[in-house]
VEXMAR-139030 format. One record per residue (C-alpha): residue number from 1; x, y, z. Coordinates in steps of 0.5 Angstrom, whole numbers, plus 2048, in hexadecimal, padded with zeros to 3 digits. Layout:
// VEXMAR-139030
NUM X Y Z
...
This chain:
// VEXMAR-139030
1 7C3 83F 838
2 7BF 845 838
3 7C6 849 839
4 7C9 846 832
5 7C2 847 82F
6 7C3 84E 830
7 7CA 84F 82E
8 7C8 84B 827
9 7C3 850 826
10 7C7 856 828
11 7CB 854 822
12 7C6 855 81D
13 7C6 85C 81E
14 7C1 85F 818
15 7BA 85D 816
16 7B3 85F 815
17 7AF 860 81B
18 7A8 863 819
19 7AC 867 814
20 7B2 869 819
21 7B9 867 818
22 7BB 863 81E
23 7C2 865 821
24 7C6 861 827
25 7CA 865 82B
26 7CF 860 82F
27 7D1 863 837
28 7D6 862 83C
29 7D3 85C 841
30 7D7 85E 847
31 7D8 866 847
32 7D3 868 84D
33 7CF 86C 84E
34 7D0 86F 846
35 7CF 868 843
36 7CE 861 845
37 7CA 85B 845
38 7C5 859 84A
39 7C2 852 848
40 7C3 852 840
41 7C1 859 83F
42 7C5 860 83F
43 7C4 865 844
44 7C8 86B 846
45 7C8 873 845
46 7CB 872 83E
47 7C5 86D 83C
48 7C0 872 83F
49 7C3 877 83B
50 7C3 874 834
51 7BC 871 835
52 7B9 877 837
53 7BD 87A 831
54 7BB 874 82C
55 7B4 875 82E
56 7B4 87C 82A
57 7B7 879 824
58 7B3 879 81D
59 7B4 872 81A
60 7B8 86E 81F
61 7B7 869 824
62 7BD 868 829
63 7BF 862 82D
64 7C4 862 832
65 7C8 85B 833
66 7CD 85B 839
67 7D3 857 838
68 7DA 857 83B
69 7DE 85D 839
70 7E4 85A 836
71 7DE 856 831
72 7DB 85D 830
73 7E2 860 82D
74 7E3 859 829
75 7DC 85A 826
76 7DD 861 824
77 7E5 860 822
78 7E3 85A 81D
79 7DD 85E 81A
80 7D8 85A 81D
81 7D4 85F 821
82 7D1 866 81F
83 7D2 869 826
84 7D4 868 82D
85 7D4 86C 834
86 7D8 86F 837
87 7DF 86F 835
88 7E3 875 836
89 7E6 879 830
90 7EC 876 82E
91 7EC 877 826
92 7F4 875 826
93 7F3 86F 829
94 7EC 86D 826
95 7EC 870 820
96 7E6 86B 81E
97 7E1 86F 823
98 7DD 876 821
99 7DD 87A 827
100 7D7 87F 825
101 7D2 87D 82A
102 7D4 880 831
103 7D1 87D 837
104 7D4 880 83D
105 7DA 883 841
106 7DE 87E 846
107 7E3 880 84B
108 7E8 87B 84B
109 7EC 87B 852
110 7F1 876 855
111 7EF 873 85C
112 7F4 871 861
113 7F4 86D 867
114 7F4 872 86D
115 7F9 86D 870
116 7FE 86E 86B
117 803 873 869
118 800 87A 868
119 800 87C 860
120 7FD 882 85E
121 801 884 857
122 7FF 881 851
123 804 87E 84E
124 80A 880 852
125 808 87C 858
126 806 876 855
127 80C 874 851
128 80E 86D 852
129 807 86C 855
130 802 866 853
131 7FC 86A 851
132 7F6 866 84F
133 7F0 867 84A
134 7EA 863 847
135 7EC 85E 842
136 7EA 861 83B
137 7EC 868 83D
138 7F2 86C 83A
139 7F2 872 83F
140 7F9 870 841
141 7FC 86F 83B
142 800 876 83A
143 803 874 841
144 806 86D 83F
145 80D 86D 841
146 80C 872 847
147 807 86E 84B
148 806 866 84B
149 7FF 865 848
150 7FA 85F 84B
151 7F4 85E 848
152 7EE 85B 84C
153 7E7 857 849
154 7E3 85C 84D
155 7E4 863 851
156 7E2 85F 858
157 7E7 85A 856
158 7EC 860 855
159 7EA 863 85C
160 7EB 85C 860
161 7F2 85C 85D
162 7F3 863 85F
163 7F1 861 866
164 7F6 85B 866
165 7FB 860 864
166 7FC 85C 85D
167 7FB 863 85A
168 7FE 869 85C
169 7F8 86D 859
170 7F2 86B 855
171 7EF 870 84F
172 7E8 871 84E
173 7E2 876 84E
174 7E1 879 854
175 7D9 878 855
176 7DA 870 853
177 7E0 86F 858
178 7DC 872 85E
179 7D6 86E 85C
180 7DA 868 85B
181 7DD 869 862
182 7D6 86A 865
183 7D4 863 862
184 7DA 860 865
185 7D9 862 86C
186 7D2 860 86C
187 7D4 859 869
188 7D9 859 86F
189 7DE 857 869
190 7E4 85C 86C
191 7E6 85D 873
192 7E3 862 877
193 7E9 865 879
194 7EB 866 872
195 7EA 86D 86F
196 7EB 870 868
197 7ED 877 866
198 7EC 87B 85F
199 7F3 87D 85D
200 7F4 881 857
201 7F0 882 851
202 7F3 87F 84A
203 7EE 882 845
204 7E7 883 844
205 7E4 87E 83F
206 7DF 87F 83A
207 7DB 879 839
208 7D8 877 832
209 7D2 873 82F
210 7D7 871 829
211 7D6 86F 822
212 7DA 86B 81D
213 7DF 86F 819
214 7E0 869 815
215 7DA 865 813
216 7D6 86B 810
217 7D4 867 80A
218 7D1 862 80E
219 7CD 867 812
220 7CB 86C 80D
221 7C6 870 812
222 7CC 872 816
223 7CC 879 814
224 7C5 87A 815
225 7C5 877 81C
226 7CB 87B 81E
227 7C8 882 81C
228 7C1 880 81F
229 7C4 87D 826
230 7C9 883 826
231 7C4 888 826
232 7C0 885 82B
233 7C6 884 830
234 7C8 88B 82F
235 7C1 88D 831
236 7C1 888 837
237 7C7 88B 839
238 7C5 892 839
239 7BF 891 83D
240 7C2 88D 842
241 7BF 887 841
242 7C5 883 841
243 7C8 885 847
244 7C1 884 84A
245 7C2 87D 848
246 7C9 87C 84B
247 7C6 87F 851
248 7C1 879 852
249 7C7 874 853
250 7CC 878 857
251 7C7 87C 85C
């Protein structure tokens, strides 16, 4: 019930709270360690970054509501959400998003089963192979036809499919993958004899706090919010604060 109330509350994206505009940001609830749900609350490095930046905003309070990533995208596409995090920059695929507010650069790599064939060149060695990625991602779309794409509901499920050799490779952020493998081992979810290796880098992706590009009349404060937040995030990047926040989760 509490989760339902949070979601309903999140749909009311503006309001006056002691003279301030209330802004709701929807966040991926399953992208550890960057953005995930703990209980009913949003947690993760990107959550900490946005909340630290929001504390410096003038005239706004920010609430972050964790939801499944596909639902975040649907709310944004329909113009029902003002902001979501952390999409990658895909203006051609998702023109309804505004990519002004960069959070961080992620290194996207292919994880391989060490017991499988050695593949070091992307995409040459993977032609005709099955490559997994998380549902809602679009990193492999440009290679559709060269590789077979299989979506997983979570990175841990994707790694388990890779262990079972249902996939030939699994695509994700390098840090996320290493932490997910560590957790799976600690939980005894993968065979002690199973080992994974990091294959070729596919891309370096910019993660964003994305704002609506279609419902600007519904959110007249967008330009002011974006201008303030852009300046704050820029200062946090230059000072090294953002790297320190991420390091709190990856060390």
